[in-house]
C-alpha positions in Angstrom: 337.1 -32.0 88.8 337.7 -35.1 86.7 341.1 -36.1 85.5 340.5 -34.9 82.0 339.3 -31.5 83.3 342.3 -31.2 85.5 344.6 -32.0 82.6 342.9 -29.4 80.4 343.2 -26.7 83.0 346.8 -27.5 83.6 347.6 -27.5 79.9 346.1 -24.0 79.6 348.1 -22.9 82.6 351.4 -24.3 81.3 351.0 -23.2 77.7 354.1 -21.0 76.9 353.6 -17.3 76.1 349.9 -17.5 77.0 349.3 -15.1 79.8 346.4 -15.3 82.3 344.5 -12.4 80.6 344.7 -14.2 77.2 343.6 -17.5 78.8 340.6 -15.8 80.3 339.8 -14.3 76.9 339.7 -17.8 75.4 337.6 -19.2 78.3 335.1 -16.4 78.0 334.6 -17.1 74.3 334.9 -20.9 74.2 333.5 -21.9 77.6 336.1 -24.3 79.1 339.7 -25.5 78.6 338.4 -28.6 76.8 336.4 -26.2 74.5 339.5 -24.1 73.9 341.6 -27.1 72.7 338.7 -28.5 70.7 338.1 -25.2 68.9 341.4 -25.3 67.0 343.8 -22.8 65.4 341.2 -20.9 63.4 339.3 -20.0 66.5 342.4 -19.2 68.5 343.7 -16.8 65.7 340.5 -14.8 65.9 340.9 -14.3 69.6 344.6 -14.0 70.2 347.8 -12.6 68.6 349.6 -15.1 66.4 352.5 -15.5 68.8 350.2 -16.6 71.6 347.9 -18.8 69.6 350.8 -20.8 68.2 351.7 -21.9 71.7 348.4 -23.8 72.0 349.4 -26.1 69.2 351.9 -28.1 71.2 351.2 -29.9 74.4 353.6 -28.8 77.2 356.4 -31.3 77.8 355.8 -31.4 81.6 352.0 -31.7 81.4 351.8 -35.4 82.2 354.1 -34.9 85.2 352.1 -32.0 86.6 348.8 -33.8 86.0 349.9 -37.0 87.8 351.4 -35.0 90.7 348.2 -32.9 91.2 345.9 -35.9 90.9 347.9 -37.9 93.4 348.0 -34.9 95.8 344.2 -34.5 95.5 343.2 -38.1 95.9 346.1 -39.5 98.0 344.6 -37.5 100.9 341.6 -39.8 100.9 343.8 -42.5 102.2 346.2 -40.3 104.2 343.7 -39.4 107.0 342.2 -36.2 108.3 345.5 -34.3 108.5 345.7 -34.1 104.7 342.0 -33.8 104.0 340.2 -30.8 102.5 342.4 -30.6 99.4 341.1 -29.0 96.2 342.2 -27.5 92.9 339.7 -24.7 92.2 339.3 -23.4 88.7 337.6 -20.2 87.7 334.6 -22.3 86.9 334.4 -23.9 90.3 331.6 -22.6 92.6 334.0 -22.9 95.6 336.4 -20.4 94.0 336.6 -17.3 96.2 334.1 -14.7 95.0 336.1 -11.8 96.3 339.1 -13.0 94.2 336.9 -13.4 91.1 336.2 -9.7 91.4 339.9 -8.7 91.9 342.6 -7.9 89.5 344.1 -10.9 87.5 342.5 -13.9 89.4 344.5 -17.1 89.0 343.2 -19.7 86.5 343.8 -22.4 89.2 343.9 -22.1 92.9 345.4 -24.9 95.0 343.7 -25.1 98.4 343.9 -27.2 101.5 341.9 -26.9 104.8 338.5 -25.3 105.6 337.5 -24.3 102.1 334.4 -22.5 103.3 336.7 -19.8 104.7 337.5 -18.7 101.1 334.0 -17.2 101.0 334.1 -15.6 104.4 334.7 -11.9 105.2 338.4 -11.4 105.5 341.1 -8.8 106.4 344.7 -9.0 105.4 347.5 -8.3 107.8 350.9 -7.8 106.3 354.2 -6.2 107.3 358.0 -6.6 107.7 359.8 -9.9 107.8 362.0 -8.2 110.5 359.6 -6.3 112.7 360.3 -4.9 116.1 359.0 -6.9 119.0 356.2 -4.3 119.4 355.3 -4.8 115.7 355.1 -8.5 116.2 352.9 -8.0 119.3 350.6 -5.7 117.4 350.2 -8.1 114.5 349.4 -11.0 116.8 346.9 -9.0 118.9 345.1 -7.3 116.0 344.7 -10.6 114.3 343.4 -12.2 117.5 340.8 -9.4 117.8 339.7 -9.7 114.2 339.4 -13.4 114.4 337.4 -13.2 117.6 335.1 -10.8 115.8 334.5 -13.4 113.1 336.8 -12.0 110.4 339.2 -14.4 108.7 342.8 -13.1 108.8 344.7 -13.5 105.5 348.5 -13.2 105.3 351.5 -14.7 103.4 353.1 -17.2 105.9 356.3 -15.2 105.8 358.6 -14.7 108.7 357.8 -11.7 111.0 354.4 -9.9 110.9 352.8 -12.6 108.7 353.6 -15.4 111.1 352.5 -13.4 114.1 349.2 -12.6 112.4 348.5 -16.3 111.7 349.4 -17.2 115.3 347.1 -14.5 116.7 344.1 -15.7 114.6 344.7 -19.3 115.6 344.9 -18.3 119.2 341.5 -16.7 118.9 340.1 -19.8 117.2 341.4 -21.9 120.1 339.8 -19.6 122.7 336.5 -18.6 120.9 335.8 -21.8 119.0 333.3 -21.8 116.1 332.5 -18.0 116.4 336.1 -17.1 115.4 337.2 -16.4 111.8 340.5 -18.3 111.7 343.2 -17.6 109.1 344.2 -18.2 105.5 347.8 -18.4 104.4 348.6 -17.5 100.8 351.9 -19.1 99.8 354.3 -18.4 96.9 355.3 -22.1 96.5 353.6 -25.3 95.7 351.3 -26.4 98.5 353.5 -29.5 98.9 356.3 -27.3 100.2 356.6 -24.9 103.1 358.6 -21.7 103.1 360.2 -20.6 105.3 360.9 -24.0 106.8 360.6 -22.7 110.3 356.9 -22.3 109.7 356.3 -26.0 108.9 354.3 -26.6 112.1 352.4 -23.3 111.7 351.5 -24.3 108.1 350.3 -27.6 109.3 348.1 -26.0 112.0 346.7 -23.5 109.5 345.8 -26.4 107.1 344.0 -28.1 110.0 342.1 -25.1 111.4 342.2 -22.6 108.6 343.2 -22.8 105.0 346.4 -22.7 102.9 346.1 -21.5 99.2 348.3 -20.7 96.3 348.4 -20.6 92.5 351.9 -22.2 92.1 351.9 -25.7 90.7 352.9 -28.5 93.1 356.6 -28.9 93.4 357.3 -25.1 92.8 360.2 -24.0 95.1 360.4 -20.5 96.7 361.2 -18.4 93.7 361.5 -14.6 94.1 359.3 -13.8 91.2 356.3 -15.7 92.7 356.0 -13.7 95.9 354.9 -10.3 94.3 352.2 -12.3 92.4 351.2 -14.0 95.7 350.6 -10.5 97.1 347.7 -9.8 94.7 345.9 -12.9 96.0 346.4 -11.7 99.6 344.8 -8.4 98.7 342.1 -9.9 96.4 340.7 -12.3 99.1 340.0 -9.5 101.5 337.9 -6.5 102.3 340.9 -4.5 103.4 344.6 -4.7 104.1 346.3 -3.6 107.4 350.0 -2.9 107.2 351.6 -3.2 110.7 355.3 -2.3 110.0 357.0 -1.9 106.6 360.0 -0.3 105.0 359.4 2.2 102.2 360.5 -0.4 99.6 358.7 -3.6 100.6 356.4 -6.3 99.5 353.9 -5.2 102.1 353.5 -1.9 100.3 353.0 -3.8 97.0 350.1 -5.6 98.7 348.7 -2.3 99.9 348.9 -0.7 96.5 347.2 -3.7 94.9 344.4 -3.6 97.5 343.9 0.1 96.7 343.8 -0.5 93.0 341.1 -3.2 93.6 339.0 -0.7 95.5 339.7 -2.4 98.9 340.4 -0.5 102.1 344.0 0.1 103.2 344.9 0.7 106.9 348.3 1.4 108.5 349.5 1.5 112.1 351.7 4.6 112.7 355.0 4.3 114.5 357.9 6.3 115.7 359.4 8.9 113.2 362.8 7.4 114.2 361.9 3.8 113.3 362.8 2.5 109.8 360.0 -0.1 110.1 357.4 2.7 110.4 358.3 4.7 107.3 356.3 2.5 104.9 353.2 2.9 107.1 353.7 6.7 107.2 354.1 6.8 103.4 350.8 4.9 103.1 349.0 7.3 105.4 350.3 10.3 103.4 348.9 8.6 100.3 345.5 8.2 101.9 345.6 5.0 103.9 343.5 5.1 107.1 345.6 5.6 110.2 344.4 3.1 112.9 345.3 2.7 116.5 342.7 0.0 117.5 341.0 -3.0 116.0 337.7 -1.0 116.5 339.1 1.6 114.0 339.3 -1.1 111.3 335.9 -2.6 112.2 334.2 0.8 112.0 335.6 1.4 108.5 334.5 -2.1 107.4 331.2 -1.7 109.2 331.9 -4.9 111.0 330.9 -5.1 114.7 333.2 -6.5 117.2 330.4 -8.5 118.8 331.9 -8.4 122.2 335.5 -9.2 121.1 338.3 -7.6 123.0 339.6 -4.3 121.6 343.1 -3.0 121.2 344.1 0.5 121.7 346.7 3.2 122.6 344.8 4.1 125.8 345.2 0.6 127.2 341.9 -1.4 126.9 341.8 -5.1 127.3 344.3 -6.9 125.0 347.3 -4.6 124.3 347.8 -1.6 126.5 350.4 1.0 127.1 351.1 0.0 130.6 349.5 -0.2 134.0 350.4 1.2 137.4 353.7 -0.5 137.6 354.8 1.0 134.3 353.7 4.5 135.4 355.9 4.3 138.5 359.1 3.1 136.6 361.4 5.9 135.9 363.3 4.1 133.1 360.1 3.3 131.2 358.8 6.8 131.7 362.1 8.2 130.3 362.0 5.8 127.3 358.5 6.9 126.1 357.8 4.7 123.0 360.6 5.8 120.6 363.7 3.7 120.1 366.4 5.2 122.3 370.1 4.7 123.0 371.9 4.1 126.3 373.6 7.6 126.4 370.2 9.3 126.0 368.6 7.2 128.7 371.5 7.9 131.1 371.0 11.6 130.6 367.2 11.4 131.1 367.3 9.2 134.2 370.5 10.2 135.9 371.5 6.5 136.3 375.0 5.2 135.7 375.5 3.0 132.6 376.0 0.0 134.9 372.8 0.6 136.9 370.8 1.4 133.7 372.1 -1.8 132.0 370.9 -3.9 135.0 367.4 -2.2 134.9 367.1 -2.6 131.2 368.0 -6.3 131.4 365.3 -6.7 134.0 362.7 -5.0 131.9 363.8 -6.9 128.8 363.4 -10.3 130.7 360.0 -9.0 131.9 358.9 -8.4 128.3 358.5 -4.7 128.8 361.5 -3.5 126.8 362.8 -4.8 123.5 366.5 -4.7 122.4 366.9 -3.3 118.8 369.9 -3.4 116.5 372.4 -0.6 117.0 372.3 -0.7 120.8 368.8 0.8 120.9 366.0 -0.1 123.2 362.2 0.4 122.8 359.4 0.2 125.3 356.8 -2.5 124.6 353.1 -2.2 125.2 352.1 -4.4 128.1 350.3 -7.6 127.2 
């Protein structure tokens, strides 16, 4: 993309009152952003309502600033070294623009990208969920992502805290272990690519840019604004063949992503949980609405008709990867009494016959061993053994 082309695309993006749908109408009729601005008011008036066409008359005040920042970001990387390489601003006309996203609802006019750009054309699965998952939910996200990546699927998520971060980590772990055969991961962000949100994921974002890809439609310098994250979700759904929801509340961004995926004709999957867990209610609502209940990575692969090619599977019956316990777990009276629902101390005392003091000691041992998670409200939950 030349400097003049970049400037024209940014001007189209920044034009006030001109929505993406209207911009695509102009591009379909006039061929390119340069063609749009060369056509003039008469052509605009034939294609758009007066209110929108008038906005094209005046150049946006911040156009020069955004153009300089984007051009410097693109070409400064040539001198910055490998860590900042692989940067691109992909327009709808760019052959590197993700084909799956082109076929989705409301594709962005411009997509900022950094990393392994070839991943944008690879078969992908989204993993989304709560920013405050249970430890089991975090484990599930990481393990499912690792299995998908080992199988050659690229894992797409939103770089948020919780399930998103665990999914990215799982995919990178597979890439480290399996090498070129793995699918890696794509982070779709709701800020400019020159910012990282949340800040705690700075290192994770850097590793994704090195070994996967980071993409977003927000202009460089855009801070984390609440209104940008729901729009980010449509890109997560649009890049993929399906969306897996790990844990989610009934009112959550994850369910927005799932709804958008369904509207685009993509598959929606959900992992069930305890009827007592708030984090499971969103998944249960999706299943009631027709999402496919999944217990293993193989369940998802079968629906997508994508073979595991020897990658490890994950399941409720305890195959390699995540399991629900081995011989040690079966012999432990506290774990047997807990089952897999969140449970309080009083209930566990009644089930096991242990005193509160003895039970507290045993729970602490199991927690330190990674076999029990402590939840808010003095509840405890058994974790699947890694």
